[in-house]
C-alpha positions in Angstrom: -128.6 338.9 102.6 -131.7 340.0 100.9 -132.3 343.7 100.3 -135.4 345.5 99.0 -133.6 348.7 98.1 -133.1 348.7 94.3 -130.3 351.3 94.3 -128.4 349.1 96.8 -129.0 346.0 94.5 -127.6 348.0 91.5 -124.5 348.9 93.5 -124.0 345.3 94.5 -124.4 344.1 91.0 -122.0 346.7 89.6 -119.4 345.8 92.3 -119.8 342.1 91.4 -119.3 342.9 87.7 -116.3 345.0 88.5 -114.7 342.2 90.5 -115.4 339.8 87.7 -113.9 342.1 85.1 -110.8 342.6 87.3 -110.5 338.8 87.7 -110.7 338.3 83.9 -108.1 340.9 83.3 -105.7 339.2 85.8 -106.4 335.8 84.2 -105.7 337.3 80.7 -102.4 338.9 81.9 -101.4 335.6 83.5 -102.1 333.7 80.3 -100.3 336.2 78.2 -97.2 336.1 80.4 -97.2 332.3 80.2 -97.9 332.2 76.5 -95.0 334.5 75.5 -92.5 333.5 78.2 -89.5 331.8 76.6 -89.5 328.4 78.3 -86.1 327.3 77.0 -84.3 330.1 78.7 -85.5 329.1 82.1 -84.6 325.5 81.3 -81.2 326.6 80.2 -80.7 328.5 83.4 -81.6 325.5 85.5 -79.3 323.3 83.5 -76.6 325.9 83.7 -76.5 325.5 87.4 -76.7 321.7 87.4 -74.8 321.1 84.1 -71.7 319.4 85.4 -73.7 317.0 87.6 -76.3 316.2 84.9 -73.7 315.7 82.2 -71.8 313.3 84.5 -74.9 311.3 85.3 -75.9 311.2 81.6 -72.5 309.9 80.6 -72.7 307.3 83.4 -76.1 306.2 82.3 -74.9 305.8 78.7 -72.0 303.6 79.9 -74.4 301.4 81.9 -76.7 301.1 78.8 -73.9 300.2 76.6 -72.8 297.4 79.0 -76.4 296.2 79.3 -76.8 296.1 75.5 -73.6 293.9 75.2 -75.0 291.7 78.0 -78.3 291.4 76.2 -76.7 290.2 73.0 -75.2 287.3 74.9 -78.6 286.2 76.2 -80.5 283.8 74.0 -83.5 283.0 76.1 -86.7 285.0 76.1 -87.5 283.9 79.6 -84.2 285.4 80.9 -84.8 288.6 79.1 -88.4 288.7 80.6 -86.9 288.3 84.1 -84.5 291.2 83.4 -87.3 293.3 82.1 -89.4 292.8 85.2 -86.3 293.7 87.4 -85.4 296.7 85.4 -86.2 300.1 86.9 -85.2 302.6 84.3 -87.2 303.3 81.1 -84.1 303.1 78.9 -83.1 299.8 80.3 -86.6 298.4 79.7 -86.6 299.8 76.2 -83.3 297.9 75.4 -84.6 294.7 76.9 -87.8 294.9 74.9 -85.8 295.4 71.7 -83.7 292.4 72.5 -86.8 290.3 73.1 -88.2 291.4 69.8 -85.0 290.4 68.0 -85.0 287.0 69.6 -88.6 286.4 68.7 -87.9 287.6 65.1 -85.0 285.1 64.9 -87.3 282.3 66.2 -89.9 283.1 63.6 -87.3 283.0 60.8 
């Protein structure tokens, strides 16, 4: 709303400035707390609770990747490897398949 009273305008402006100052202080406090918060401790706490499960899943995934790598060494066709690559869902699986494709292509070039 428009007001013609200059004193009222001054009070409004000073109230707005005060609110902006408070907001800046809150933002600075938030940034400071994020900046100096040790992230690894919260990550450790989370992993501490889920450690047995995550360790079991990680070991299982390593076994699957080892079996896949043996299977990939037996394949000698880039087309077959490409089909496997398209069917693979996990990043690590795709990574192994791409490496096998690179090896086959390097052997073909030699």
